[in-house]
Wavefront OBJ file of the C-alpha trace (Angstrom):
o trace
v 137.119 89.675 138.924
v 139.997 90.496 141.273
v 137.717 91.570 144.132
v 136.321 88.044 144.421
v 139.824 86.646 144.878
v 140.185 88.570 148.126
v 136.934 87.108 149.448
v 137.904 83.624 148.209
v 141.246 83.899 150.027
v 139.430 85.005 153.206
v 137.177 81.963 152.824
v 140.233 79.690 152.685
v 141.662 81.404 155.777
v 138.328 80.931 157.585
v 138.243 77.224 156.707
v 141.740 76.940 158.137
v 140.441 78.441 161.373
v 142.595 81.529 160.946
v 139.940 84.249 160.936
v 138.292 85.981 163.870
v 135.378 88.282 163.151
v 133.228 90.846 164.858
v 134.489 93.971 166.549
v 135.208 92.414 169.955
v 137.127 89.382 168.631
v 139.013 91.442 166.044
v 140.070 93.973 168.669
v 141.091 91.201 171.081
v 143.263 89.524 168.409
v 144.994 92.793 167.497
v 145.677 93.721 171.132
v 147.001 90.215 171.853
v 149.369 90.473 168.865
v 147.656 87.531 167.148
v 146.266 89.462 164.166
v 148.460 89.746 161.073
v 145.869 91.567 158.964
v 142.715 93.538 159.763
v 139.917 94.086 157.256
v 137.107 96.533 157.981
v 134.028 96.811 155.780
v 133.802 99.939 153.638
v 130.233 100.227 154.992
v 131.437 100.471 158.599
v 130.870 103.770 160.379
v 133.616 106.384 160.238
v 134.073 105.918 163.976
v 134.615 102.159 163.565
v 137.042 102.691 160.672
v 139.070 105.237 162.652
v 139.079 103.020 165.765
v 140.470 100.007 163.886
v 142.867 102.038 161.732
v 144.371 103.723 164.819
v 144.562 100.478 166.811
v 146.097 98.547 163.897
v 148.652 101.313 163.312
v 149.592 101.304 167.001
v 150.106 97.523 166.945
v 151.796 97.656 163.516
v 149.150 95.487 161.868
v 148.115 96.150 158.251
v 144.534 97.417 158.063
v 142.422 97.589 154.897
v 138.915 98.821 154.153
v 137.305 96.342 151.792
v 133.923 95.065 150.688
v 130.492 95.367 152.202
v 129.366 93.823 155.487
v 127.324 91.118 153.794
v 130.078 89.810 151.488
v 132.668 89.919 154.290
v 130.372 87.824 156.459
v 129.357 85.430 153.681
v 132.908 84.612 152.618
v 133.689 83.349 156.128
v 130.370 81.571 156.571
v 128.776 84.093 158.936
v 126.151 86.838 158.904
v 127.089 90.487 158.400
v 130.594 91.363 159.585
v 132.009 94.891 159.863
v 135.487 93.711 160.815
v 137.682 90.641 160.804
v 141.280 89.704 161.443
v 143.461 87.024 159.868
v 145.487 85.255 162.559
v 147.879 83.249 160.371
v 150.916 85.092 159.030
v 151.131 83.262 155.685
v 147.404 83.475 154.980
v 147.423 87.164 155.964
v 150.198 87.823 153.450
v 148.279 85.951 150.748
v 145.119 87.991 151.409
v 147.137 91.221 151.490
v 148.689 90.321 148.128
v 145.182 89.912 146.646
v 144.098 93.234 148.188
v 147.065 95.005 146.599
v 146.311 93.324 143.270
v 142.752 94.698 143.577
v 144.240 98.176 143.953
v 143.699 98.582 147.690
v 146.208 100.323 149.948
v 146.582 100.363 153.714
l 1 2 3 4 5 6 7 8 9 10 11 12 13 14 15 16 17 18 19 20 21 22 23 24 25 26 27 28 29 30 31 32 33 34 35 36 37 38 39 40 41 42 43 44 45 46 47 48 49 50 51 52 53 54 55 56 57 58 59 60 61 62 63 64 65 66 67 68 69 70 71 72 73 74 75 76 77 78 79 80 81 82 83 84 85 86 87 88 89 90 91 92 93 94 95 96 97 98 99 100 101 102 103 104 105 106
């Protein structure tokens, strides 16, 4: 299944220490220019989705809505996560490629 490849790629990025998660850390990474990709859970509130989409657009960072909170958290070895950011350019591109292959758009 293509969807699992996205989560697997996020797991690899997390093992490499290139993922920050949780709203505060994700926002901090985007504002600092350290985030190359933002992923927000499809289960997140509309307010949270809009907040991250607007912030990511302002900072010219790709932002995708993908997966549920539980699977996003599990793939990076944490509890539920509504948002996360990939902080390595190459890993971010690899995850984004998998997202596009799964039919997701920014």
